[in-house]
C-alpha positions in Angstrom: -21.4 58.1 7.9 -22.9 59.3 11.0 -22.0 57.8 14.0 -25.6 56.7 14.6 -25.6 54.7 11.2 -22.2 52.9 12.3 -24.3 51.7 15.8 -27.0 50.7 13.6 -24.6 48.6 10.9 -22.4 47.2 14.2 -25.8 45.7 15.8 -27.3 44.5 12.1 -23.8 42.6 11.7 -23.4 41.3 14.9 -27.2 40.1 14.9 -26.4 38.7 11.6 -23.4 36.6 12.8 -25.2 35.8 15.8 -27.9 34.3 13.7 -26.3 32.4 11.4 -24.6 30.6 14.2 -26.9 29.4 15.4 -28.3 28.1 11.9 -25.3 26.7 11.5 -25.4 24.9 15.1 -29.1 24.0 14.6 -28.4 21.9 11.1 -25.5 20.3 12.2 -27.5 19.1 15.3 -30.4 18.4 13.5 -28.3 16.1 10.7 -26.2 14.5 13.4 -29.3 12.9 15.2 -31.8 12.7 11.9 -29.0 10.3 10.2 -28.7 8.3 13.6 -32.9 7.3 13.1 -32.0 6.0 9.8 -31.8 2.4 10.3 -28.4 0.4 9.9 -25.0 0.5 11.0 -22.5 3.7 10.2 -19.5 1.4 10.4 -20.9 -1.1 7.0 -21.9 1.9 5.3 -17.8 3.2 5.6 -16.8 -0.5 4.7 -19.5 -0.4 1.7 -22.4 -0.7 2.5 -24.6 -4.6 3.0 -23.1 -5.9 0.3 -19.2 -5.7 1.3 -20.4 -8.6 3.9 -17.7 -7.1 6.2 -16.4 -9.3 9.4 -17.1 -8.5 13.1 -13.7 -7.9 13.3 -12.8 -5.0 10.8 -16.5 -3.6 12.1 -15.2 -3.0 15.6 -12.2 -1.7 13.7 -14.0 0.6 12.0 -16.5 1.7 14.5 -12.8 2.5 17.2 -11.1 4.6 13.9 -14.0 6.6 13.3 -15.5 6.7 17.4 -18.9 5.2 16.0 -18.1 2.7 19.6 -18.3 5.7 21.8 -21.7 7.3 23.5 -23.9 9.4 21.4 -23.6 12.6 23.1 -19.7 12.2 23.1 -20.2 11.6 19.3 -22.1 14.6 19.1 -19.5 16.7 20.9 -16.7 15.6 19.0 -18.3 16.4 15.6 -19.0 20.0 16.7 -15.6 20.5 18.1 -14.4 19.5 14.8 -16.6 21.8 13.0 -16.0 24.4 15.1 -12.9 24.1 13.8 -13.6 24.1 10.4 -12.7 20.1 9.8 -15.6 18.9 8.0 -14.0 15.3 8.3 -13.7 12.6 5.2 -16.1 11.4 2.9 -16.7 7.6 3.8 -17.4 6.6 0.8 -15.2 8.9 -1.5 -12.6 8.8 1.2 -11.3 12.7 0.2 -11.5 15.5 2.5 -15.3 17.1 2.6 -14.2 20.3 3.0 -12.2 20.3 -0.8 -15.0 17.8 -2.1 -17.5 21.0 -1.6 -15.4 23.5 -2.5 -15.0 21.5 -6.1 -18.7 21.3 -6.1 -19.9 24.9 -4.7 -19.5 26.8 -7.4 -21.7 25.2 -9.7 -24.5 25.0 -7.6 -24.6 28.5 -6.7 -24.7 29.7 -9.9 -27.1 27.4 -10.8 -29.4 28.8 -8.0 -28.5 32.3 -8.6 -28.7 32.6 -12.0 -32.2 31.3 -12.0 -32.7 33.4 -9.2 -32.1 36.0 -11.6 -34.3 34.7 -14.1 -37.1 34.3 -11.6 -37.2 37.9 -10.9 -37.4 38.5 -14.5 -39.9 36.5 -15.1 -41.8 38.4 -12.0 -41.7 41.6 -13.0 -42.7 40.7 -16.5 -45.7 38.7 -15.5 -46.7 41.9 -12.9 -45.6 44.5 -15.8 -47.6 43.2 -18.7 -50.7 42.1 -15.7 -50.5 46.1 -14.9 -50.7 47.5 -17.8 -53.4 45.4 -19.4 -56.2 44.9 -17.1 -58.7 43.1 -15.1 -58.3 39.6 -17.2 -54.8 40.0 -17.7 -54.6 40.2 -14.0 -56.5 37.3 -13.4 -54.9 35.3 -16.6 -51.1 36.4 -14.8 -52.6 35.3 -11.1 -53.7 31.5 -12.6 -50.6 31.5 -14.3 -48.5 32.5 -11.3 -50.1 30.0 -8.9 -49.9 26.9 -11.7 -46.2 27.6 -11.9 -45.9 27.7 -8.2 -47.2 24.6 -7.9 -45.7 22.6 -10.4 -43.1 20.0 -8.6 -39.6 20.4 -10.4 -39.1 16.6 -11.3 -42.4 17.2 -13.4 -41.4 20.6 -15.0 -38.2 18.8 -16.0 -39.1 15.9 -17.9 -42.1 18.3 -19.3 -39.5 20.8 -20.7 -36.9 17.9 -21.5 -39.9 16.0 -23.9 -40.6 19.1 -25.4 -37.9 20.6 -26.4 -34.9 18.0 -26.4 -37.0 14.9 -27.6 -40.0 16.7 -29.7 -37.7 19.8 -30.8 -34.2 19.0 -30.7 -33.5 22.5 -29.9 -31.9 22.2 -26.6 -29.7 18.7 -25.3 -31.3 17.0 -22.3 -28.2 17.1 -19.9 -26.0 19.4 -18.7 -23.1 19.4 -21.4 -21.2 22.4 -19.9 -21.9 24.6 -22.4 -24.5 27.6 -22.2 -27.5 25.7 -24.3 -26.9 22.8 -21.5 -27.6 25.4 -18.4 -31.1 26.7 -20.0 -33.6 23.6 -19.2 -32.3 23.5 -15.3 -32.4 27.0 -15.1 -35.7 27.1 -16.3 -36.7 24.0 -14.1 -35.8 26.1 -11.4 -36.6 29.4 -11.8 -40.1 28.7 -13.1 -42.0 27.7 -9.5 -39.9 30.5 -7.8 -41.2 33.0 -10.4 -44.5 32.6 -9.3 -44.5 33.0 -6.1 -41.9 36.1 -6.7 -44.9 37.1 -9.3 -47.9 36.4 -7.1 -46.2 39.0 -4.5 -44.6 41.4 -6.6 -48.3 41.7 -8.8 -50.0 42.8 -5.8 -47.8 45.1 -4.6 -47.4 46.9 -8.3 -51.5 47.1 -8.1 -51.0 48.5 -4.7 -48.2 51.2 -5.7 -50.4 52.0 -9.0 -53.6 53.5 -6.7 -51.5 55.5 -4.8 -51.6 59.2 -4.7 -48.0 59.8 -5.8 -48.9 57.0 -9.0 -51.9 59.6 -9.7 -50.0 62.5 -9.4 -47.1 61.2 -11.8 -50.3 60.1 -14.6 -51.6 63.5 -14.1 -47.9 65.4 -15.0 -47.8 63.3 -17.9 -45.8 60.6 -16.8 -46.4 57.4 -19.6 -47.0 53.6 -18.3 -42.9 52.5 -18.7 -41.8 55.7 -16.8 -44.5 55.5 -14.5 -43.4 51.6 -13.9 -39.8 52.0 -13.7 -39.2 55.8 -12.2 -41.6 55.5 -9.6 -43.5 51.9 -9.0 -41.3 48.6 -9.8 -39.1 50.2 -6.4 -42.1 49.8 -4.3 -43.8 46.6 -6.2 -39.9 44.9 -5.9 -39.7 45.4 -1.4 -41.8 42.4 -0.3 -40.0 39.7 -3.2 -36.6 40.9 -2.1 -37.4 40.3 1.6 -38.6 36.4 0.3 -35.4 36.7 -2.0 -33.5 34.9 0.8 -36.6 31.9 0.9 -36.8 31.5 -2.3 -32.4 31.1 -2.4 -33.4 28.3 -0.1 -35.6 27.0 -2.3 -33.8 26.8 -5.3 -31.0 25.2 -3.7 -33.3 22.5 -2.3 -34.6 22.2 -5.5 -31.4 21.5 -7.2 -31.1 17.9 -5.6 -33.5 17.1 -8.1 -32.6 19.4 -11.3 -29.2 17.9 -11.1 -29.9 14.5 -10.8 -32.5 15.0 -13.8 -30.1 16.6 -15.6 -27.4 14.2 -15.1 -25.4 18.1 -13.4 -22.6 18.0 -11.0 -23.3 20.0 -7.7 -24.2 19.7 -4.3 -27.7 18.6 -5.0 -26.8 15.5 -6.6 -23.7 15.4 -4.2 -26.0 15.6 -1.4 -28.2 12.5 -2.7 -25.9 10.5 -3.6 -24.2 10.7 0.2 -27.5 10.0 1.4 -28.7 6.8 -0.1 -24.6 5.7 0.6 -25.4 7.0 4.5 -22.4 9.2 4.2 -22.8 11.1 7.3 -19.9 13.4 7.0 -20.7 14.6 3.3 -24.0 15.0 4.2 -23.7 17.0 7.1 -20.8 19.2 5.2 -23.7 19.5 2.5 -26.2 20.8 4.6 -24.0 23.6 6.3 -22.4 24.8 3.1 -26.1 24.9 1.9 -27.2 26.4 5.3 -24.5 29.1 4.9 -25.2 29.9 1.6 -28.2 30.7 2.3 -28.0 32.9 5.3 -25.7 34.6 3.3 -28.3 35.7 0.4 -30.6 36.7 3.0 -28.5 38.9 4.4 -27.4 40.3 1.0 -31.6 40.0 0.6 -31.6 42.3 3.8 -29.2 45.0 2.2 -31.4 44.8 -1.0 -34.0 45.6 0.9 -32.3 48.4 2.7 -31.1 50.3 -0.3 -34.4 50.3 -1.8 -36.6 51.5 1.2 -34.7 54.0 3.2 -37.3 53.5 6.0 -35.2 50.0 6.5 -31.7 51.8 7.3 -33.2 53.7 10.0 -35.1 50.7 11.7 
């Protein structure tokens, strides 16, 4: 690699690292103060919630033990210090190390989100290709389907798929069973709304690329529709979608909260829902930080993929 490219790569890497640190700090700060605004006593949550009927002495002991009797700014700085060393704390509700707990839950949710992203891309490319080959009517139908798909709520789509494919037809299990069949409905539920967004931008880019001089020249040389799409148009059509892949991955992670709960699938989303319900501050903070870090990494990978597809990006 030439020295100029090394310098550009170094600036890109430093910029990404600084951006990741800022995002993680912003998420930790937002979660810390947002949870404090929720009504209720964290000490009471640690002792099992309002139903525990903990004594005043027990509540005072817990507040001193967890530093909850300190001013809010002191608690905030202490938490930032712990997070800076990689210490995510101990879960109030599960009485276990948050870092170890998230390591157990992370692979399932990340795998689910990545698989859903792949399926969403396949659906988006397929509908864009069909629309480009079949004329204006097909393009209008495709556009309508993409708008509907992108607007469908996850919980409604999950309920519909369970009713049709599980209850009526008996083709797939209604809950995650740890088998490939049990993964189909959660993946499809997550993928369809994202495919709607990706399909809209991919189809528009594909139609624009199809009208460019290089596409007309390729047709004049006898290039067929399939060859034109694969060898000339797909790279240009995918660029806007690649730029949105990081956002799409973040959307899939947030959608996992609903999907994992509906399909009784273990993972970060289901863990987060339980942690919020129980006011488990360390666990909520840990899930949010891990999700933010995964989002930053995927955005960086999407940027790298975009630069690999479009050489003009590497020179910027």
